[in-house]
RODO-2510 file (C-alpha; in nm, 4 decimals, decimal comma):
residues 176
     n   res          X          Y          Z
     1     m     9,3222     9,0721    13,1157
     2     q     9,3330     9,2178    12,7673
     3     r     9,1928     9,5047    12,5755
     4     n     9,1233     9,5626    12,1998
     5     i     9,2688     9,8834    12,0742
     6     n     9,2046     9,9723    11,7177
     7     g     9,1703     9,5955    11,6251
     8     k     9,4993     9,5273    11,8108
     9     i     9,5510     9,3731    12,1533
    10     i     9,7038     9,4805    12,4829
    11     r     9,7385     9,1790    12,7148
    12     l     9,8494     9,1836    13,0784
    13     i    10,0017     8,8666    13,2193
    14     q    10,2068     8,7593    13,5217
    15     g    10,5170     8,5536    13,4427
    16     d    10,8780     8,5393    13,3233
    17     l    10,9319     8,7657    13,0230
    18     t    11,2220     8,5389    12,9043
    19     d    10,9867     8,2456    12,8617
    20     l    10,7502     8,4100    12,6116
    21     e    10,7288     8,3122    12,2402
    22     v    10,6931     8,6483    12,0898
    23     d    10,8717     8,8307    11,8137
    24     a    11,0426     9,0622    12,0624
    25     i    11,0828     9,1057    12,4342
    26     v    11,1915     9,4343    12,5879
    27     n    11,4843     9,4547    12,8237
    28     a    11,4779     9,7228    13,0842
    29     a    11,8258     9,8417    12,9954
    30     n    12,0872    10,0792    13,1218
    31     s    12,2491    10,3203    12,8853
    32     q    12,5716    10,1183    12,8632
    33     l    12,3663     9,8075    12,7569
    34     i    12,5317     9,5980    13,0219
    35     l    12,3110     9,3080    13,1112
    36     g    12,3381     9,3143    13,4905
    37     g    12,0583     9,2153    13,7302
    38     g    11,6783     9,2015    13,7190
    39     v    11,5218     9,1563    13,3798
    40     a    11,8609     9,2095    13,2030
    41     g    12,0228     8,9407    13,4185
    42     a    11,7552     8,6980    13,3199
    43     i    11,7824     8,7781    12,9590
    44     r    12,1724     8,7261    12,9924
    45     t    12,1373     8,3983    13,1728
    46     k    11,8718     8,2362    12,9532
    47     g    11,9773     8,4017    12,6219
    48     g    12,3444     8,3280    12,6453
    49     p    12,6522     8,5447    12,5705
    50     a    12,5423     8,6433    12,2139
    51     i    12,3064     8,9096    12,3350
    52     q    12,5713     9,0832    12,5438
    53     e    12,8341     9,0652    12,2658
    54     e    12,5868     9,2295    12,0235
    55     c    12,5107     9,5122    12,2855
    56     n    12,8947     9,5533    12,3264
    57     r    12,9283     9,6123    11,9588
    58     i    12,6412     9,8693    11,9708
    59     g    12,8255    10,0259    12,2552
    60     g    12,5203    10,2090    12,4341
    61     t    12,2360    10,4457    12,3831
    62     t    12,0728    10,7337    12,5579
    63     v    11,7935    10,7381    12,8119
    64     g    11,4567    10,7272    12,6424
    65     n    11,5999    10,5405    12,3377
    66     a    11,5821    10,1692    12,2395
    67     v    11,8033     9,9513    12,0278
    68     i    11,7378     9,5934    11,8996
    69     t    11,9572     9,2829    11,9099
    70     g    11,9126     8,9138    11,8364
    71     a    11,7729     8,6968    12,1162
    72     g    12,0375     8,4323    12,1463
    73     n    11,8828     8,1203    12,3014
    74     l    11,5537     8,2844    12,4081
    75     k    11,2267     8,1803    12,2503
    76     a    11,1658     8,5394    12,1275
    77     r    11,3366     8,6387    11,7922
    78     y    11,4711     8,9765    11,9188
    79     v    11,5515     9,1702    12,2335
    80     i    11,4718     9,5390    12,2361
    81     h    11,6782     9,7240    12,4917
    82     a    11,4895    10,0231    12,6218
    83     v    11,6661    10,2663    12,8516
    84     g    11,4227    10,4010    13,0967
    85     p    11,4950    10,6829    13,3436
    86     r    11,6092    10,6714    13,6975
    87     y    11,3439    10,8081    13,9280
    88     g    11,4445    11,1605    14,0362
    89     a    11,6757    11,2313    13,7401
    90     g    11,4333    11,4842    13,5928
    91     n    11,1768    11,4684    13,3188
    92     e    11,1218    11,0986    13,3951
    93     d    10,7696    11,0724    13,2605
    94     e    10,8626    11,1852    12,9117
    95     k    11,1796    10,9689    12,9066
    96     l    10,9753    10,6545    12,9984
    97     r    10,7157    10,7468    12,7337
    98     q    10,9970    10,7800    12,4768
    99     a    11,1604    10,4617    12,5778
   100     t    10,8265    10,2859    12,5330
   101     l    10,7534    10,4431    12,2009
   102     n    11,1018    10,3819    12,0766
   103     s    11,0630    10,0141    12,1683
   104     f    10,7529    10,0055    11,9424
   105     a    10,9372    10,1913    11,6601
   106     r    11,2186     9,9291    11,6697
   107     a    10,9735     9,6494    11,6443
   108     s    10,7760     9,8060    11,3743
   109     e    11,0870     9,8756    11,1694
   110     k    11,1592     9,5068    11,1688
   111     g    10,7885     9,4307    11,0813
   112     l    10,7322     9,2501    11,4039
   113     k    10,3835     9,1581    11,5142
   114     s    10,4115     9,0720    11,8909
   115     i    10,6175     9,2614    12,1618
   116     a    10,6342     9,1867    12,5333
   117     l    10,7450     9,4416    12,7908
   118     p    10,8197     9,4574    13,1580
   119     a    10,7502     9,7467    13,3938
   120     v    11,0530     9,9457    13,2746
   121     s    11,2422    10,1519    13,5406
   122     t    11,0521    10,0072    13,8344
   123     g    11,3373     9,7903    13,9652
   124     i    11,6694     9,9433    14,0715
   125     f    11,5737    10,2737    13,8879
   126     g    11,3100    10,3285    14,1484
   127     f    11,0164    10,4444    13,9315
   128     p    10,6750    10,4238    14,1007
   129     k    10,4801    10,1344    13,9561
   130     d    10,1464    10,3191    13,9207
   131     r    10,3139    10,6003    13,7234
   132     c    10,4952    10,3557    13,5035
   133     a    10,1752    10,1659    13,4201
   134     r     9,9832    10,4886    13,3340
   135     i    10,2821    10,6064    13,1200
   136     m    10,3587    10,2827    12,9437
   137     l     9,9910    10,1833    12,8793
   138     k     9,8955    10,5327    12,7532
   139     a    10,2009    10,5173    12,5098
   140     s    10,0830    10,1697    12,3979
   141     m     9,7351    10,2743    12,3222
   142     e     9,8610    10,5797    12,1378
   143     f    10,0987    10,3576    11,9238
   144     l     9,8422    10,1046    11,8478
   145     q     9,6134    10,3772    11,7046
   146     k     9,8582    10,4181    11,4209
   147     k     9,7744    10,2575    11,0891
   148     d    10,1289    10,2150    10,9704
   149     t    10,2625     9,9771    11,2212
   150     s    10,3079     9,5950    11,2029
   151     v    10,2638     9,5615    11,5679
   152     d     9,9211     9,3979    11,6571
   153     e     9,9943     9,2444    11,9948
   154     v    10,1533     9,4213    12,3035
   155     i    10,2053     9,2092    12,6086
   156     f    10,3009     9,3362    12,9473
   157     c    10,4548     9,0632    13,1296
   158     l    10,4731     9,1596    13,5020
   159     w    10,6883     8,9676    13,7426
   160     s    10,4849     8,9958    14,0499
   161     r    10,1111     8,9596    14,1313
   162     e    10,1272     9,3122    14,2831
   163     d    10,2702     9,4540    13,9563
   164     l    10,0054     9,2799    13,7610
   165     r     9,7334     9,4158    13,9881
   166     v     9,8641     9,7796    13,9403
   167     f     9,8684     9,7390    13,5530
   168     q     9,5191     9,5792    13,5593
   169     e     9,3691     9,8638    13,7617
   170     t     9,5371    10,1269    13,5442
   171     l     9,4284     9,9740    13,2130
   172     r     9,0737     9,9240    13,3534
   173     s     9,0538    10,2907    13,4564
   174     m     9,1829    10,3979    13,1000
   175     t     8,9511    10,1884    12,8980
   176     e     8,6157    10,1781    13,0874
***
């Protein structure tokens, strides 16, 4: 499923984020930038040690922020490490919105055209998938309305069929 927003594309797919040939993929990161399990673990495994080494040099970032590293052995050129909120930590919706917008900002700063994101914070951080979809899709649509961004394709790459369904229903309700 895809939608055109201001001449740019939001696309929803099911699959493995680490297999995509895009300018950047987004890692659902922790604030220490330690590539543990879930999306981060897959990035570490397929991308090799160079990504974690670069994260170690950066040293960490705050919830709601995003930093960019090389992509090691991945097909993507960069990994953007977005630190989403833990559910129940307070002000989670705004923190997730900021993590999404900051991911786009890092991509735009590098002049990147395509970016692929997972459902940030919905794994071990426990964020409800429907809320995540609404927040991340709305932030994406807002960002793509800007005239001064290089980003022209946003892909949400969802791991499960259920996650894809939630994002499809949300995008449909926001654009029809």
